[in-house]
N, C-alpha and C positions, 0 to 999 in steps of 0.2 A: 732701265733704272730709271726712277722720275726724281724730282726734285723742287723744292718750291719756285712758285713765280720769283724774279728779281724783282727788288724796286728802282733801278736804274739800269741802265742799256748796257748787256753786257758785252765782249767780244765775242763774235763767233768762232766757237772750238773747230770752227774746219769749214772749209769753202760751200756755199749753201746746195742743196740737195736740190738735184734736179727736179719740178713738178710733173706727177703721173696726169696725164690727157687722160678722162675719162669722156665718155659719149652715155648721154643717158638721154631717153625717149621722155618728153612730155605725152602727158594727158593726150593730144591730137595729133601726137606721130612726128613731131620736131623735135629734129636730133637737136639736143644741146651740149656743146664742149665745155667741159669743167677741166681745169687744173688746180689740182690737189699738190699742195706744197706739204711734205712731211716735216714735222717738227725735231731740230734738234735738240737731243736729251731734253725727251719732254718734261713736260710742268704735268703733275700727278693729275689726273681728272679735268683737266681745266678743257672745257668747250673749246673748238676750233674760230678760228674767224672768218666769217664767210664777206667776201667784197664784191662789191655791184657797183656798175662803170655807170656813166653819163650815157645821156640818147646815143650819139653820132660814135660813141667809143666803143671799148672792148676790153678784155679781162687784161691786157697788157700793160694797160696803166697801172695796172697791179704788182708785175713783176717784181721791181727794185724793194715796195712796202714789203711783199711775202717774202722775200728773201729775208728780208729784216726779222721779221716774225718771227723767223723761223730760228730764228739765232737767239730769242725769247722762250724759246723751248715751245712751240706751240705752233699746231698745226693751221696751215692758211689755204682758202679754198677762193679761186680767183673763178668767175663763172662769167660766159659770153652770155648774154641775154640775147635770145633768139632773131633772128636777122643781121646779126653784128659776130664779128670775128669768126670763127670755126665754127661756130654754131649755124644749122641751117637757116633758109630765110621760110619764112612762115608760110604753111599753104595757103592759109585764108588771112591776108591781110591785114582784115578785122580784127585779127588777133594780136597787133601790135598796141596793147593797152595795158596798165600798170596793173590791173586783175589780172590779166593772163599771166602777165610776167612772175605776178608774185604766186599764183599758185605753179609756175614752173620751178619755181624756188622749194616749195613743199614739196613737187616732186623729187628734186636734186637729195634733200635733203633726207626724205625717207630710203633713197637708192641707195646713199651712201651709211643710212644705219644712226645718221645724226641728229639726238632729240633736241638740242638748242646749240644755237652758236652765239658769238656775239659780230653780230653786223656793222657794216661799212660802208657804207650807201652813198657816192658821190653825185650830185645833184641828181635825176633820175632816178642814179641806185638808193638813194635816200628817201625818196616817194616810194619806191618798191616796198620798201624797209616800212614804212609808215602804211600804207596798204596791208602789208603782211602781218601787221600787228593788229587788225580788227577781225583777222577771223585763227589766225595763231599765231597770239602775241605770248602763248606758255614755253614756243620757240627761238624766244628770243630772249639772251642773259643779258643784254647789254647795245647798246649802240652807239656808232659813230657817225651825228650826220655830215658830209662834207659839203659845206656852203649850199646850203639849201635848206627850206624849210617850207612851212605849209601854205606858204601863200609868197609870190613876187612879184616883182615889178611890172606893168604891161612892154616898157621898152627893153628890159634885158630879156622876156620872152620872144618878144618881137625878131630881135638881133637875135639868139639862137637859133629859131623857126628859121630865120633867113640862111642861115650857114648851113643849118641840116638841109632846107631844101635848095642849094645849090649842087649842082652836079658838074666841075668842071672835066676839062677833057685834059691831063695831064700824061706831056708826052717822055717825062723823064721824074727821075728822085729828085733833081734840081727843084725842077716845078713843084713836085711835090712840097717840099718843105718852103718852097715859097707862098703857096698856098696854105699851108700852117703858119705859115708868119703873120699873112696876112688876113687870117680868121680869130689869131691868139693872140699877137702882139700886145693889143691892150691889156691884157690879163697878166703878163710878164713884160713890162716895161723894161727891167734891169738886160733883157735878153735881144730887145728889139734895136739895139744895137748893133753897129759895125762888129764883127769879132767872133758873133757867137753861131755864126754858119751850123757848127758841131751841134750844137741847140735844137736848132729847127731840121738838120738832117735829121736827130732821131726823134723828133717830135714826130717827122712824117713818117716814119716805120711804126709807129705808135697808131696812125689814125689811117695807114695805107693799107693796100696788100697788091703785091706784085700777080697778076696771071700768068698761066702757061706758054703764054703766048707775048710776055711783055710787056704788056699794058699794065698800066697805074690806076688803081682806081678807089674810091674813097670805101673803107671797109663795113658797109651798110648795105642793106637790102634797099633797092631803090624807093621800095613803096613804101617806108618809113619818110623818105623826103615827101614823095609827094601827099602822104596822109598829112605830112608839117605844113603842105602851102595850102591844102586846105583848110587846117586849121587858123593857121595865119588871116587867110583871107574872111571866114567867118568870122574873126574877131578884130577885123582891122578895124571898125567904126566902136565897138563896147571899148579897144585900149585905147582910144582918143579921148576916151570921156572917163577912166577908172583909173586909178591906179595901179589896180592887181586885177589878172586876167588869167585864164586859160587853167588845166586843171590842178595847177596848186593852189587856187583859189579859195578852195572849198573843203582844204583837206587838215581842217583845225581838228575833227572830230578822231580822224586817222594820228594825227599827232599826241591827241590826246589819251587814247589808246595804247600809245608808245610808251607817254612818259607815266601811267597808271602804275600804281604802286611803288612809287618810287623808283623804277627800273632804271641803273646806270645807264649816265647819257650823257655826249659828247660834242659840242657842238664847236666845228671846225670853220671859220672863215678869214678870206681873202681879205686883207685889209683896204683892197682897193675893188673888191666887189660890188657890181651892180644889182646882182643876182638873191642879195643875201646881205639888204641895209644894214646898219646900225639899228637903225629901228626894229626892224624887225625882228633882228638877234635879241633885242631887249623883249619884246614881246613873248619869244619863245622860253626866254629865262622866267619870265614872271608867269607861264604856266607848268614850267618844271623847277622846280627851287634843289634839287639836286643833280641840275643839268651844271656841266663842266664846260668852260667858253675858252674859246683859244685863238685869236687871230695869226695869220700868217704875214708877215709884213712886205710891202710891194708886191702884191700879188692881187689877180682878180679870181674870175671864176675860169676852176678849181684851183685851188691846191693839188699836191702829188702825195701830200701826206709825210713824205720824208724828209721836207724843211728841217734845219734847225731849230724855227719857233715851236713846232710842231710834236715831232719825234718822242722828245723826251714826254711831255704832254700826255701822248699817246702809253708810251710805258707805264709811268705811274697810274693812268687809269687805269689800264689792264692789272696792273699789280693790285692795287681796290677792290677789284670785282671777281677775281681767277682767287 
């Protein structure tokens, strides 16, 4: 039995249903891990939400978000992009590109027989969504771009690439939590204070994994770090003289393809983010009058999307388009 989409956040009718982990093969044979969260009390004919994480992250960033989506009566899917989380490392490191990632998404949609989805993309996940719009816009029912736009500042890009290229030796989960705090404390200043150790311990579990021998490592292919370091070195001189640089700086055509024909869009910005600046958010809004904007107070790059500032806005956005 199905029901109409609610206009406000409902109470869960029961505990979240555990996701089904699926393995889907990319066109080049790379095994992709996909976590399929079934809807509770499903909404009639509603497309699922398809969640895509940032460059060094994985689907665990979306666990709480997907559980909340289940309570709306919607199916949610969180994918580990190749080389991250439970997905296999790419056989060819040259395939760590936005175009390969977008092709992987289409492969997953086809395998799951999903004609259209609402995409939720954090940072790199938003860029993948824009690239997807260039070749398969009809697969996108709407999109939430989380702290990302078609360009970004050189300084923010350099910081992210530096963090990505670092491969710290982590001897314990306590050291992993310290590392998580060191590279993300500026984005979450309220938690970068004494007494918030539990926040960073949980954060470490999102971004790291424990191997069978007990060692702890960042949960992505080291080859991604090597590619990032090369990009940082190549762009260093240009970044010093330019406001924007990197793969996002030439993505306005991809964003325009995403926004074409009034496609429903939401732009989420961390209020203290240096990655999606207020000026860039204004420029994005000017290109897409239908776009809904929301800021998450006291947060940098990037919000979790379950914060009180943004979750009710996402619920309303979904109620309007589904």
